mmCIF file of the N, C-alpha and C atoms, coordinates in Angstrom:
data_MODEL
# 
_entry.id   MODEL 
# 
loop_
_atom_site.group_PDB 
_atom_site.id 
_atom_site.type_symbol 
_atom_site.label_atom_id 
_atom_site.label_alt_id 
_atom_site.label_comp_id 
_atom_site.label_asym_id 
_atom_site.label_entity_id 
_atom_site.label_seq_id 
_atom_site.pdbx_PDB_ins_code 
_atom_site.Cartn_x 
_atom_site.Cartn_y 
_atom_site.Cartn_z 
_atom_site.occupancy 
_atom_site.B_iso_or_equiv 
_atom_site.pdbx_formal_charge 
_atom_site.auth_seq_id 
_atom_site.auth_comp_id 
_atom_site.auth_asym_id 
_atom_site.auth_atom_id 
_atom_site.pdbx_PDB_model_num 
ATOM 1   N N  . UNK A 1 1  ? 90.460  75.928 78.908 1.00 0.00 ? 1  UNK A N  1 
ATOM 2   C CA . UNK A 1 1  ? 89.898  76.749 80.355 1.00 0.00 ? 1  UNK A CA 1 
ATOM 3   C C  . UNK A 1 1  ? 91.219  77.479 80.775 1.00 0.00 ? 1  UNK A C  1 
ATOM 4   N N  . UNK A 1 2  ? 91.197  79.019 81.452 1.00 0.00 ? 2  UNK A N  1 
ATOM 5   C CA . UNK A 1 2  ? 92.023  78.979 81.973 1.00 0.00 ? 2  UNK A CA 1 
ATOM 6   C C  . UNK A 1 2  ? 91.804  78.886 83.649 1.00 0.00 ? 2  UNK A C  1 
ATOM 7   N N  . UNK A 1 3  ? 93.183  78.622 83.946 1.00 0.00 ? 3  UNK A N  1 
ATOM 8   C CA . UNK A 1 3  ? 93.414  78.299 85.752 1.00 0.00 ? 3  UNK A CA 1 
ATOM 9   C C  . UNK A 1 3  ? 94.139  79.033 86.676 1.00 0.00 ? 3  UNK A C  1 
ATOM 10  N N  . UNK A 1 4  ? 94.890  80.259 85.666 1.00 0.00 ? 4  UNK A N  1 
ATOM 11  C CA . UNK A 1 4  ? 95.295  81.203 86.523 1.00 0.00 ? 4  UNK A CA 1 
ATOM 12  C C  . UNK A 1 4  ? 96.072  82.105 84.875 1.00 0.00 ? 4  UNK A C  1 
ATOM 13  N N  . UNK A 1 5  ? 96.128  83.367 85.756 1.00 0.00 ? 5  UNK A N  1 
ATOM 14  C CA . UNK A 1 5  ? 96.262  84.449 84.833 1.00 0.00 ? 5  UNK A CA 1 
ATOM 15  C C  . UNK A 1 5  ? 96.919  85.678 86.226 1.00 0.00 ? 5  UNK A C  1 
ATOM 16  N N  . UNK A 1 6  ? 98.457  86.138 85.282 1.00 0.00 ? 6  UNK A N  1 
ATOM 17  C CA . UNK A 1 6  ? 99.031  87.100 86.480 1.00 0.00 ? 6  UNK A CA 1 
ATOM 18  C C  . UNK A 1 6  ? 98.074  88.562 86.710 1.00 0.00 ? 6  UNK A C  1 
ATOM 19  N N  . UNK A 1 7  ? 97.590  88.644 85.164 1.00 0.00 ? 7  UNK A N  1 
ATOM 20  C CA . UNK A 1 7  ? 96.670  89.699 85.463 1.00 0.00 ? 7  UNK A CA 1 
ATOM 21  C C  . UNK A 1 7  ? 95.743  89.713 87.021 1.00 0.00 ? 7  UNK A C  1 
ATOM 22  N N  . UNK A 1 8  ? 95.203  88.794 86.672 1.00 0.00 ? 8  UNK A N  1 
ATOM 23  C CA . UNK A 1 8  ? 94.448  88.412 88.286 1.00 0.00 ? 8  UNK A CA 1 
ATOM 24  C C  . UNK A 1 8  ? 95.050  88.901 89.270 1.00 0.00 ? 8  UNK A C  1 
ATOM 25  N N  . UNK A 1 9  ? 96.520  88.932 89.581 1.00 0.00 ? 9  UNK A N  1 
ATOM 26  C CA . UNK A 1 9  ? 97.020  89.109 90.624 1.00 0.00 ? 9  UNK A CA 1 
ATOM 27  C C  . UNK A 1 9  ? 97.723  90.879 90.769 1.00 0.00 ? 9  UNK A C  1 
ATOM 28  N N  . UNK A 1 10 ? 97.475  91.404 89.691 1.00 0.00 ? 10 UNK A N  1 
ATOM 29  C CA . UNK A 1 10 ? 98.200  93.262 89.549 1.00 0.00 ? 10 UNK A CA 1 
ATOM 30  C C  . UNK A 1 10 ? 97.447  93.764 90.481 1.00 0.00 ? 10 UNK A C  1 
ATOM 31  N N  . UNK A 1 11 ? 96.269  94.006 91.154 1.00 0.00 ? 11 UNK A N  1 
ATOM 32  C CA . UNK A 1 11 ? 95.747  94.373 92.140 1.00 0.00 ? 11 UNK A CA 1 
ATOM 33  C C  . UNK A 1 11 ? 96.062  94.449 93.318 1.00 0.00 ? 11 UNK A C  1 
ATOM 34  N N  . UNK A 1 12 ? 96.201  93.410 93.835 1.00 0.00 ? 12 UNK A N  1 
ATOM 35  C CA . UNK A 1 12 ? 96.784  92.783 95.268 1.00 0.00 ? 12 UNK A CA 1 
ATOM 36  C C  . UNK A 1 12 ? 97.151  93.666 95.911 1.00 0.00 ? 12 UNK A C  1 
ATOM 37  N N  . UNK A 1 13 ? 97.195  93.401 97.639 1.00 0.00 ? 13 UNK A N  1 
ATOM 38  C CA . UNK A 1 13 ? 97.795  94.310 98.382 1.00 0.00 ? 13 UNK A CA 1 
ATOM 39  C C  . UNK A 1 13 ? 99.340  93.829 98.562 1.00 0.00 ? 13 UNK A C  1 
ATOM 40  N N  . UNK A 1 14 ? 100.004 94.899 97.416 1.00 0.00 ? 14 UNK A N  1 
ATOM 41  C CA . UNK A 1 14 ? 101.894 94.431 97.363 1.00 0.00 ? 14 UNK A CA 1 
ATOM 42  C C  . UNK A 1 14 ? 102.011 95.812 97.446 1.00 0.00 ? 14 UNK A C  1 
ATOM 43  N N  . UNK A 1 15 ? 103.239 96.187 98.227 1.00 0.00 ? 15 UNK A N  1 
ATOM 44  C CA . UNK A 1 15 ? 103.749 97.016 97.488 1.00 0.00 ? 15 UNK A CA 1 
ATOM 45  C C  . UNK A 1 15 ? 103.979 97.857 96.796 1.00 0.00 ? 15 UNK A C  1 
ATOM 46  N N  . UNK A 1 16 ? 103.631 98.813 96.762 1.00 0.00 ? 16 UNK A N  1 
ATOM 47  C CA . UNK A 1 16 ? 103.793 99.694 95.531 1.00 0.00 ? 16 UNK A CA 1 
ATOM 48  C C  . UNK A 1 16 ? 104.699 99.714 94.737 1.00 0.00 ? 16 UNK A C  1 
ATOM 49  N N  . UNK A 1 17 ? 106.023 99.931 95.268 1.00 0.00 ? 17 UNK A N  1 
ATOM 50  C CA . UNK A 1 17 ? 107.018 99.640 93.959 1.00 0.00 ? 17 UNK A CA 1 
ATOM 51  C C  . UNK A 1 17 ? 107.292 98.104 93.426 1.00 0.00 ? 17 UNK A C  1 
ATOM 52  N N  . UNK A 1 18 ? 106.661 97.413 94.040 1.00 0.00 ? 18 UNK A N  1 
ATOM 53  C CA . UNK A 1 18 ? 106.757 96.100 93.109 1.00 0.00 ? 18 UNK A CA 1 
ATOM 54  C C  . UNK A 1 18 ? 106.415 95.660 91.687 1.00 0.00 ? 18 UNK A C  1 
ATOM 55  N N  . UNK A 1 19 ? 107.222 95.460 91.083 1.00 0.00 ? 19 UNK A N  1 
ATOM 56  C CA . UNK A 1 19 ? 106.771 94.994 89.345 1.00 0.00 ? 19 UNK A CA 1 
ATOM 57  C C  . UNK A 1 19 ? 105.713 93.805 89.139 1.00 0.00 ? 19 UNK A C  1 
ATOM 58  N N  . UNK A 1 20 ? 104.402 94.409 88.257 1.00 0.00 ? 20 UNK A N  1 
ATOM 59  C CA . UNK A 1 20 ? 103.814 94.027 87.912 1.00 0.00 ? 20 UNK A CA 1 
ATOM 60  C C  . UNK A 1 20 ? 104.071 92.528 87.426 1.00 0.00 ? 20 UNK A C  1 
ATOM 61  N N  . UNK A 1 21 ? 105.682 92.349 86.804 1.00 0.00 ? 21 UNK A N  1 
ATOM 62  C CA . UNK A 1 21 ? 105.594 91.134 86.791 1.00 0.00 ? 21 UNK A CA 1 
ATOM 63  C C  . UNK A 1 21 ? 106.079 89.865 87.990 1.00 0.00 ? 21 UNK A C  1 
ATOM 64  N N  . UNK A 1 22 ? 105.972 90.647 88.799 1.00 0.00 ? 22 UNK A N  1 
ATOM 65  C CA . UNK A 1 22 ? 106.213 89.532 90.137 1.00 0.00 ? 22 UNK A CA 1 
ATOM 66  C C  . UNK A 1 22 ? 104.784 88.844 90.200 1.00 0.00 ? 22 UNK A C  1 
ATOM 67  N N  . UNK A 1 23 ? 103.589 89.138 89.277 1.00 0.00 ? 23 UNK A N  1 
ATOM 68  C CA . UNK A 1 23 ? 102.264 88.866 89.732 1.00 0.00 ? 23 UNK A CA 1 
ATOM 69  C C  . UNK A 1 23 ? 102.644 87.221 89.483 1.00 0.00 ? 23 UNK A C  1 
ATOM 70  N N  . UNK A 1 24 ? 103.517 86.893 88.322 1.00 0.00 ? 24 UNK A N  1 
ATOM 71  C CA . UNK A 1 24 ? 103.401 85.625 87.564 1.00 0.00 ? 24 UNK A CA 1 
ATOM 72  C C  . UNK A 1 24 ? 104.302 84.561 88.714 1.00 0.00 ? 24 UNK A C  1 
ATOM 73  N N  . UNK A 1 25 ? 105.144 84.870 89.802 1.00 0.00 ? 25 UNK A N  1 
ATOM 74  C CA . UNK A 1 25 ? 105.627 84.178 90.504 1.00 0.00 ? 25 UNK A CA 1 
ATOM 75  C C  . UNK A 1 25 ? 105.221 82.705 90.862 1.00 0.00 ? 25 UNK A C  1 
ATOM 76  N N  . UNK A 1 26 ? 103.983 83.044 91.387 1.00 0.00 ? 26 UNK A N  1 
ATOM 77  C CA . UNK A 1 26 ? 103.128 81.528 91.706 1.00 0.00 ? 26 UNK A CA 1 
ATOM 78  C C  . UNK A 1 26 ? 102.925 80.787 90.789 1.00 0.00 ? 26 UNK A C  1 
ATOM 79  N N  . UNK A 1 27 ? 102.335 81.581 89.805 1.00 0.00 ? 27 UNK A N  1 
ATOM 80  C CA . UNK A 1 27 ? 102.249 80.648 88.503 1.00 0.00 ? 27 UNK A CA 1 
ATOM 81  C C  . UNK A 1 27 ? 103.298 79.994 87.908 1.00 0.00 ? 27 UNK A C  1 
ATOM 82  N N  . UNK A 1 28 ? 104.316 80.846 87.846 1.00 0.00 ? 28 UNK A N  1 
ATOM 83  C CA . UNK A 1 28 ? 105.541 80.129 87.181 1.00 0.00 ? 28 UNK A CA 1 
ATOM 84  C C  . UNK A 1 28 ? 106.480 79.476 87.796 1.00 0.00 ? 28 UNK A C  1 
ATOM 85  N N  . UNK A 1 29 ? 106.083 79.250 89.241 1.00 0.00 ? 29 UNK A N  1 
ATOM 86  C CA . UNK A 1 29 ? 106.810 78.362 90.238 1.00 0.00 ? 29 UNK A CA 1 
ATOM 87  C C  . UNK A 1 29 ? 106.292 76.996 89.649 1.00 0.00 ? 29 UNK A C  1 
ATOM 88  N N  . UNK A 1 30 ? 104.921 76.778 89.975 1.00 0.00 ? 30 UNK A N  1 
ATOM 89  C CA . UNK A 1 30 ? 103.831 75.623 89.691 1.00 0.00 ? 30 UNK A CA 1 
ATOM 90  C C  . UNK A 1 30 ? 104.512 74.906 87.568 1.00 0.00 ? 30 UNK A C  1 
ATOM 91  N N  . UNK A 1 31 ? 104.312 76.125 86.744 1.00 0.00 ? 31 UNK A N  1 
ATOM 92  C CA . UNK A 1 31 ? 104.589 75.825 85.403 1.00 0.00 ? 31 UNK A CA 1 
ATOM 93  C C  . UNK A 1 31 ? 106.243 75.138 85.212 1.00 0.00 ? 31 UNK A C  1 
ATOM 94  N N  . UNK A 1 32 ? 106.935 75.971 86.016 1.00 0.00 ? 32 UNK A N  1 
ATOM 95  C CA . UNK A 1 32 ? 108.274 75.153 86.409 1.00 0.00 ? 32 UNK A CA 1 
ATOM 96  C C  . UNK A 1 32 ? 108.381 73.936 86.874 1.00 0.00 ? 32 UNK A C  1 
ATOM 97  N N  . UNK A 1 33 ? 107.292 73.039 87.643 1.00 0.00 ? 33 UNK A N  1 
ATOM 98  C CA . UNK A 1 33 ? 107.171 72.465 88.007 1.00 0.00 ? 33 UNK A CA 1 
ATOM 99  C C  . UNK A 1 33 ? 106.741 71.498 87.282 1.00 0.00 ? 33 UNK A C  1 
ATOM 100 N N  . UNK A 1 34 ? 105.873 71.856 86.355 1.00 0.00 ? 34 UNK A N  1 
ATOM 101 C CA . UNK A 1 34 ? 105.140 71.219 85.318 1.00 0.00 ? 34 UNK A CA 1 
ATOM 102 C C  . UNK A 1 34 ? 106.372 70.732 84.336 1.00 0.00 ? 34 UNK A C  1 
ATOM 103 N N  . UNK A 1 35 ? 107.181 72.066 83.937 1.00 0.00 ? 35 UNK A N  1 
ATOM 104 C CA . UNK A 1 35 ? 108.386 71.288 83.241 1.00 0.00 ? 35 UNK A CA 1 
ATOM 105 C C  . UNK A 1 35 ? 109.498 70.437 83.729 1.00 0.00 ? 35 UNK A C  1 
ATOM 106 N N  . UNK A 1 36 ? 109.715 70.383 84.829 1.00 0.00 ? 36 UNK A N  1 
ATOM 107 C CA . UNK A 1 36 ? 110.479 69.546 85.466 1.00 0.00 ? 36 UNK A CA 1 
ATOM 108 C C  . UNK A 1 36 ? 109.806 68.253 85.530 1.00 0.00 ? 36 UNK A C  1 
ATOM 109 N N  . UNK A 1 37 ? 109.022 68.004 85.402 1.00 0.00 ? 37 UNK A N  1 
ATOM 110 C CA . UNK A 1 37 ? 107.964 66.829 85.609 1.00 0.00 ? 37 UNK A CA 1 
ATOM 111 C C  . UNK A 1 37 ? 107.250 66.356 84.315 1.00 0.00 ? 37 UNK A C  1 
ATOM 112 N N  . UNK A 1 38 ? 107.870 66.840 83.387 1.00 0.00 ? 38 UNK A N  1 
ATOM 113 C CA . UNK A 1 38 ? 106.952 66.686 82.003 1.00 0.00 ? 38 UNK A CA 1 
ATOM 114 C C  . UNK A 1 38 ? 105.993 66.673 81.784 1.00 0.00 ? 38 UNK A C  1 
ATOM 115 N N  . UNK A 1 39 ? 105.282 67.731 82.071 1.00 0.00 ? 39 UNK A N  1 
ATOM 116 C CA . UNK A 1 39 ? 103.654 67.522 82.461 1.00 0.00 ? 39 UNK A CA 1 
ATOM 117 C C  . UNK A 1 39 ? 103.357 68.459 80.972 1.00 0.00 ? 39 UNK A C  1 
ATOM 118 N N  . UNK A 1 40 ? 103.976 68.901 80.904 1.00 0.00 ? 40 UNK A N  1 
ATOM 119 C CA . UNK A 1 40 ? 103.215 70.205 78.888 1.00 0.00 ? 40 UNK A CA 1 
ATOM 120 C C  . UNK A 1 40 ? 102.919 69.225 78.709 1.00 0.00 ? 40 UNK A C  1 
ATOM 121 N N  . UNK A 1 41 ? 101.956 69.720 77.500 1.00 0.00 ? 41 UNK A N  1 
ATOM 122 C CA . UNK A 1 41 ? 100.978 69.631 76.299 1.00 0.00 ? 41 UNK A CA 1 
ATOM 123 C C  . UNK A 1 41 ? 102.261 69.483 75.187 1.00 0.00 ? 41 UNK A C  1 
ATOM 124 N N  . UNK A 1 42 ? 101.969 68.815 74.639 1.00 0.00 ? 42 UNK A N  1 
ATOM 125 C CA . UNK A 1 42 ? 103.276 68.685 73.346 1.00 0.00 ? 42 UNK A CA 1 
ATOM 126 C C  . UNK A 1 42 ? 103.000 69.311 72.323 1.00 0.00 ? 42 UNK A C  1 
ATOM 127 N N  . UNK A 1 43 ? 102.260 70.779 72.419 1.00 0.00 ? 43 UNK A N  1 
ATOM 128 C CA . UNK A 1 43 ? 102.267 71.467 71.280 1.00 0.00 ? 43 UNK A CA 1 
ATOM 129 C C  . UNK A 1 43 ? 103.043 72.802 71.937 1.00 0.00 ? 43 UNK A C  1 
ATOM 130 N N  . UNK A 1 44 ? 102.853 73.079 73.460 1.00 0.00 ? 44 UNK A N  1 
ATOM 131 C CA . UNK A 1 44 ? 103.940 73.854 74.057 1.00 0.00 ? 44 UNK A CA 1 
ATOM 132 C C  . UNK A 1 44 ? 105.221 73.595 74.216 1.00 0.00 ? 44 UNK A C  1 
ATOM 133 N N  . UNK A 1 45 ? 105.282 72.328 74.013 1.00 0.00 ? 45 UNK A N  1 
ATOM 134 C CA . UNK A 1 45 ? 106.901 71.373 74.253 1.00 0.00 ? 45 UNK A CA 1 
ATOM 135 C C  . UNK A 1 45 ? 107.462 72.034 73.084 1.00 0.00 ? 45 UNK A C  1 
ATOM 136 N N  . UNK A 1 46 ? 106.689 72.009 72.025 1.00 0.00 ? 46 UNK A N  1 
ATOM 137 C CA . UNK A 1 46 ? 107.237 71.740 70.396 1.00 0.00 ? 46 UNK A CA 1 
ATOM 138 C C  . UNK A 1 46 ? 107.651 73.211 69.956 1.00 0.00 ? 46 UNK A C  1 
ATOM 139 N N  . UNK A 1 47 ? 106.565 74.248 70.652 1.00 0.00 ? 47 UNK A N  1 
ATOM 140 C CA . UNK A 1 47 ? 106.057 75.655 70.333 1.00 0.00 ? 47 UNK A CA 1 
ATOM 141 C C  . UNK A 1 47 ? 107.690 76.235 70.922 1.00 0.00 ? 47 UNK A C  1 
ATOM 142 N N  . UNK A 1 48 ? 108.123 75.771 72.351 1.00 0.00 ? 48 UNK A N  1 
ATOM 143 C CA . UNK A 1 48 ? 109.008 76.290 73.385 1.00 0.00 ? 48 UNK A CA 1 
ATOM 144 C C  . UNK A 1 48 ? 109.911 75.715 73.505 1.00 0.00 ? 48 UNK A C  1 
ATOM 145 N N  . UNK A 1 49 ? 109.957 75.058 72.531 1.00 0.00 ? 49 UNK A N  1 
ATOM 146 C CA . UNK A 1 49 ? 111.259 74.070 73.090 1.00 0.00 ? 49 UNK A CA 1 
ATOM 147 C C  . UNK A 1 49 ? 112.787 74.301 73.838 1.00 0.00 ? 49 UNK A C  1 
ATOM 148 N N  . UNK A 1 50 ? 113.079 75.678 72.879 1.00 0.00 ? 50 UNK A N  1 
ATOM 149 C CA . UNK A 1 50 ? 114.185 76.451 73.275 1.00 0.00 ? 50 UNK A CA 1 
ATOM 150 C C  . UNK A 1 50 ? 114.284 77.125 74.617 1.00 0.00 ? 50 UNK A C  1 
ATOM 151 N N  . UNK A 1 51 ? 113.189 77.629 75.631 1.00 0.00 ? 51 UNK A N  1 
ATOM 152 C CA . UNK A 1 51 ? 112.882 78.561 76.564 1.00 0.00 ? 51 UNK A CA 1 
ATOM 153 C C  . UNK A 1 51 ? 112.535 77.037 77.146 1.00 0.00 ? 51 UNK A C  1 
ATOM 154 N N  . UNK A 1 52 ? 111.854 76.263 77.113 1.00 0.00 ? 52 UNK A N  1 
ATOM 155 C CA . UNK A 1 52 ? 111.816 74.895 78.061 1.00 0.00 ? 52 UNK A CA 1 
ATOM 156 C C  . UNK A 1 52 ? 113.203 74.584 78.562 1.00 0.00 ? 52 UNK A C  1 
ATOM 157 N N  . UNK A 1 53 ? 113.947 74.166 77.656 1.00 0.00 ? 53 UNK A N  1 
ATOM 158 C CA . UNK A 1 53 ? 115.617 74.497 78.228 1.00 0.00 ? 53 UNK A CA 1 
ATOM 159 C C  . UNK A 1 53 ? 116.222 74.754 78.866 1.00 0.00 ? 53 UNK A C  1 
ATOM 160 N N  . UNK A 1 54 ? 115.881 75.759 78.626 1.00 0.00 ? 54 UNK A N  1 
ATOM 161 C CA . UNK A 1 54 ? 116.553 76.932 79.453 1.00 0.00 ? 54 UNK A CA 1 
ATOM 162 C C  . UNK A 1 54 ? 115.518 77.153 81.070 1.00 0.00 ? 54 UNK A C  1 
ATOM 163 N N  . UNK A 1 55 ? 114.707 76.882 81.284 1.00 0.00 ? 55 UNK A N  1 
ATOM 164 C CA . UNK A 1 55 ? 114.330 76.234 82.416 1.00 0.00 ? 55 UNK A CA 1 
ATOM 165 C C  . UNK A 1 55 ? 115.039 75.384 82.896 1.00 0.00 ? 55 UNK A C  1 
ATOM 166 N N  . UNK A 1 56 ? 114.985 73.757 82.335 1.00 0.00 ? 56 UNK A N  1 
ATOM 167 C CA . UNK A 1 56 ? 115.716 73.102 82.840 1.00 0.00 ? 56 UNK A CA 1 
ATOM 168 C C  . UNK A 1 56 ? 116.880 73.394 83.273 1.00 0.00 ? 56 UNK A C  1 
ATOM 169 N N  . UNK A 1 57 ? 117.665 73.819 82.554 1.00 0.00 ? 57 UNK A N  1 
ATOM 170 C CA . UNK A 1 57 ? 118.981 74.794 82.954 1.00 0.00 ? 57 UNK A CA 1 
ATOM 171 C C  . UNK A 1 57 ? 119.360 75.330 83.987 1.00 0.00 ? 57 UNK A C  1 
ATOM 172 N N  . UNK A 1 58 ? 118.188 76.300 84.533 1.00 0.00 ? 58 UNK A N  1 
ATOM 173 C CA . UNK A 1 58 ? 118.232 76.994 85.589 1.00 0.00 ? 58 UNK A CA 1 
ATOM 174 C C  . UNK A 1 58 ? 118.847 78.371 84.827 1.00 0.00 ? 58 UNK A C  1 
ATOM 175 N N  . UNK A 1 59 ? 118.311 78.721 83.368 1.00 0.00 ? 59 UNK A N  1 
ATOM 176 C CA . UNK A 1 59 ? 118.937 79.965 83.109 1.00 0.00 ? 59 UNK A CA 1 
ATOM 177 C C  . UNK A 1 59 ? 117.504 80.967 82.352 1.00 0.00 ? 59 UNK A C  1 
ATOM 178 N N  . UNK A 1 60 ? 116.295 80.085 82.914 1.00 0.00 ? 60 UNK A N  1 
ATOM 179 C CA . UNK A 1 60 ? 114.665 81.111 82.851 1.00 0.00 ? 60 UNK A CA 1 
ATOM 180 C C  . UNK A 1 60 ? 114.274 80.405 83.932 1.00 0.00 ? 60 UNK A C  1 
ATOM 181 N N  . UNK A 1 61 ? 113.555 81.415 84.898 1.00 0.00 ? 61 UNK A N  1 
ATOM 182 C CA . UNK A 1 61 ? 112.177 81.144 85.733 1.00 0.00 ? 61 UNK A CA 1 
ATOM 183 C C  . UNK A 1 61 ? 111.404 80.498 85.333 1.00 0.00 ? 61 UNK A C  1 
ATOM 184 N N  . UNK A 1 62 ? 110.667 79.738 85.880 1.00 0.00 ? 62 UNK A N  1 
ATOM 185 C CA . UNK A 1 62 ? 109.285 79.591 85.560 1.00 0.00 ? 62 UNK A CA 1 
ATOM 186 C C  . UNK A 1 62 ? 108.208 81.075 85.409 1.00 0.00 ? 62 UNK A C  1 
ATOM 187 N N  . UNK A 1 63 ? 108.408 81.936 85.722 1.00 0.00 ? 63 UNK A N  1 
ATOM 188 C CA . UNK A 1 63 ? 107.623 83.052 85.744 1.00 0.00 ? 63 UNK A CA 1 
ATOM 189 C C  . UNK A 1 63 ? 107.678 83.931 84.460 1.00 0.00 ? 63 UNK A C  1 
ATOM 190 N N  . UNK A 1 64 ? 109.017 84.120 84.104 1.00 0.00 ? 64 UNK A N  1 
ATOM 191 C CA . UNK A 1 64 ? 109.832 84.203 83.257 1.00 0.00 ? 64 UNK A CA 1 
ATOM 192 C C  . UNK A 1 64 ? 109.249 83.666 81.809 1.00 0.00 ? 64 UNK A C  1 
ATOM 193 N N  . UNK A 1 65 ? 109.057 82.271 81.653 1.00 0.00 ? 65 UNK A N  1 
ATOM 194 C CA . UNK A 1 65 ? 108.863 81.642 81.078 1.00 0.00 ? 65 UNK A CA 1 
ATOM 195 C C  . UNK A 1 65 ? 107.016 81.750 80.542 1.00 0.00 ? 65 UNK A C  1 
ATOM 196 N N  . UNK A 1 66 ? 106.565 81.869 81.607 1.00 0.00 ? 66 UNK A N  1 
ATOM 197 C CA . UNK A 1 66 ? 104.967 81.971 81.120 1.00 0.00 ? 66 UNK A CA 1 
ATOM 198 C C  . UNK A 1 66 ? 104.748 83.677 81.051 1.00 0.00 ? 66 UNK A C  1 
ATOM 199 N N  . UNK A 1 67 ? 105.826 84.794 81.540 1.00 0.00 ? 67 UNK A N  1 
ATOM 200 C CA . UNK A 1 67 ? 105.108 85.871 80.660 1.00 0.00 ? 67 UNK A CA 1 
ATOM 201 C C  . UNK A 1 67 ? 105.559 85.787 79.040 1.00 0.00 ? 67 UNK A C  1 
ATOM 202 N N  . UNK A 1 68 ? 106.899 85.277 79.029 1.00 0.00 ? 68 UNK A N  1 
ATOM 203 C CA . UNK A 1 68 ? 107.364 85.014 77.664 1.00 0.00 ? 68 UNK A CA 1 
ATOM 204 C C  . UNK A 1 68 ? 106.732 83.863 76.616 1.00 0.00 ? 68 UNK A C  1 
ATOM 205 N N  . UNK A 1 69 ? 106.844 82.703 76.961 1.00 0.00 ? 69 UNK A N  1 
ATOM 206 C CA . UNK A 1 69 ? 105.723 81.978 75.987 1.00 0.00 ? 69 UNK A CA 1 
ATOM 207 C C  . UNK A 1 69 ? 104.427 81.537 76.375 1.00 0.00 ? 69 UNK A C  1 
ATOM 208 N N  . UNK A 1 70 ? 103.574 82.180 77.256 1.00 0.00 ? 70 UNK A N  1 
ATOM 209 C CA . UNK A 1 70 ? 102.179 82.057 77.720 1.00 0.00 ? 70 UNK A CA 1 
ATOM 210 C C  . UNK A 1 70 ? 101.520 83.162 77.804 1.00 0.00 ? 70 UNK A C  1 
ATOM 211 N N  . UNK A 1 71 ? 101.978 84.537 77.466 1.00 0.00 ? 71 UNK A N  1 
ATOM 212 C CA . UNK A 1 71 ? 101.127 85.300 77.362 1.00 0.00 ? 71 UNK A CA 1 
ATOM 213 C C  . UNK A 1 71 ? 100.770 85.743 78.765 1.00 0.00 ? 71 UNK A C  1 
ATOM 214 N N  . UNK A 1 72 ? 101.306 85.069 79.956 1.00 0.00 ? 72 UNK A N  1 
ATOM 215 C CA . UNK A 1 72 ? 100.651 85.141 81.572 1.00 0.00 ? 72 UNK A CA 1 
ATOM 216 C C  . UNK A 1 72 ? 100.255 84.742 82.149 1.00 0.00 ? 72 UNK A C  1 
ATOM 217 N N  . UNK A 1 73 ? 99.535  83.543 80.898 1.00 0.00 ? 73 UNK A N  1 
ATOM 218 C CA . UNK A 1 73 ? 98.215  82.707 81.645 1.00 0.00 ? 73 UNK A CA 1 
ATOM 219 C C  . UNK A 1 73 ? 99.095  81.151 81.452 1.00 0.00 ? 73 UNK A C  1 
ATOM 220 N N  . UNK A 1 74 ? 97.926  80.326 82.353 1.00 0.00 ? 74 UNK A N  1 
ATOM 221 C CA . UNK A 1 74 ? 98.091  79.163 82.517 1.00 0.00 ? 74 UNK A CA 1 
ATOM 222 C C  . UNK A 1 74 ? 96.899  78.039 82.431 1.00 0.00 ? 74 UNK A C  1 
ATOM 223 N N  . UNK A 1 75 ? 96.784  78.184 80.969 1.00 0.00 ? 75 UNK A N  1 
ATOM 224 C CA . UNK A 1 75 ? 95.728  77.603 80.737 1.00 0.00 ? 75 UNK A CA 1 
ATOM 225 C C  . UNK A 1 75 ? 95.872  75.987 80.342 1.00 0.00 ? 75 UNK A C  1 
ATOM 226 N N  . UNK A 1 76 ? 94.398  75.179 80.050 1.00 0.00 ? 76 UNK A N  1 
ATOM 227 C CA . UNK A 1 76 ? 94.327  73.538 79.946 1.00 0.00 ? 76 UNK A CA 1 
ATOM 228 C C  . UNK A 1 76 ? 95.238  73.544 78.879 1.00 0.00 ? 76 UNK A C  1 
ATOM 229 N N  . UNK A 1 77 ? 95.550  74.418 77.647 1.00 0.00 ? 77 UNK A N  1 
ATOM 230 C CA . UNK A 1 77 ? 96.205  74.098 76.646 1.00 0.00 ? 77 UNK A CA 1 
ATOM 231 C C  . UNK A 1 77 ? 97.889  73.268 77.201 1.00 0.00 ? 77 UNK A C  1 
ATOM 232 N N  . UNK A 1 78 ? 98.050  74.249 78.166 1.00 0.00 ? 78 UNK A N  1 
ATOM 233 C CA . UNK A 1 78 ? 99.049  73.966 78.402 1.00 0.00 ? 78 UNK A CA 1 
ATOM 234 C C  . UNK A 1 78 ? 99.977  72.878 79.074 1.00 0.00 ? 78 UNK A C  1 
ATOM 235 N N  . UNK A 1 79 ? 98.889  72.230 79.590 1.00 0.00 ? 79 UNK A N  1 
ATOM 236 C CA . UNK A 1 79 ? 98.819  71.252 80.528 1.00 0.00 ? 79 UNK A CA 1 
ATOM 237 C C  . UNK A 1 79 ? 98.573  69.819 80.189 1.00 0.00 ? 79 UNK A C  1 
ATOM 238 N N  . UNK A 1 80 ? 99.070  68.928 80.732 1.00 0.00 ? 80 UNK A N  1 
ATOM 239 C CA . UNK A 1 80 ? 99.064  67.443 79.963 1.00 0.00 ? 80 UNK A CA 1 
ATOM 240 C C  . UNK A 1 80 ? 99.630  66.198 81.472 1.00 0.00 ? 80 UNK A C  1 
ATOM 241 N N  . UNK A 1 81 ? 97.996  65.912 81.482 1.00 0.00 ? 81 UNK A N  1 
ATOM 242 C CA . UNK A 1 81 ? 97.974  64.906 82.957 1.00 0.00 ? 81 UNK A CA 1 
ATOM 243 C C  . UNK A 1 81 ? 97.869  63.525 82.469 1.00 0.00 ? 81 UNK A C  1 
# 
């Protein structure tokens, strides 16, 4: 199941000069919270171990992680409850 996708937010009512990457900000904040609270699925933890560590160290934002490691999508495969 796909919970959110940055592409769903590209056509919002935003300033025209705003980069499309900014559509990943809100999802990225939630994803970072999942990382900080150890709520990612084991497969994603294994696949993106280095970038997860970068988020934890403040060297990568949740939005950057979403773009680079999750194809701009937050799906149930990534989340462990």
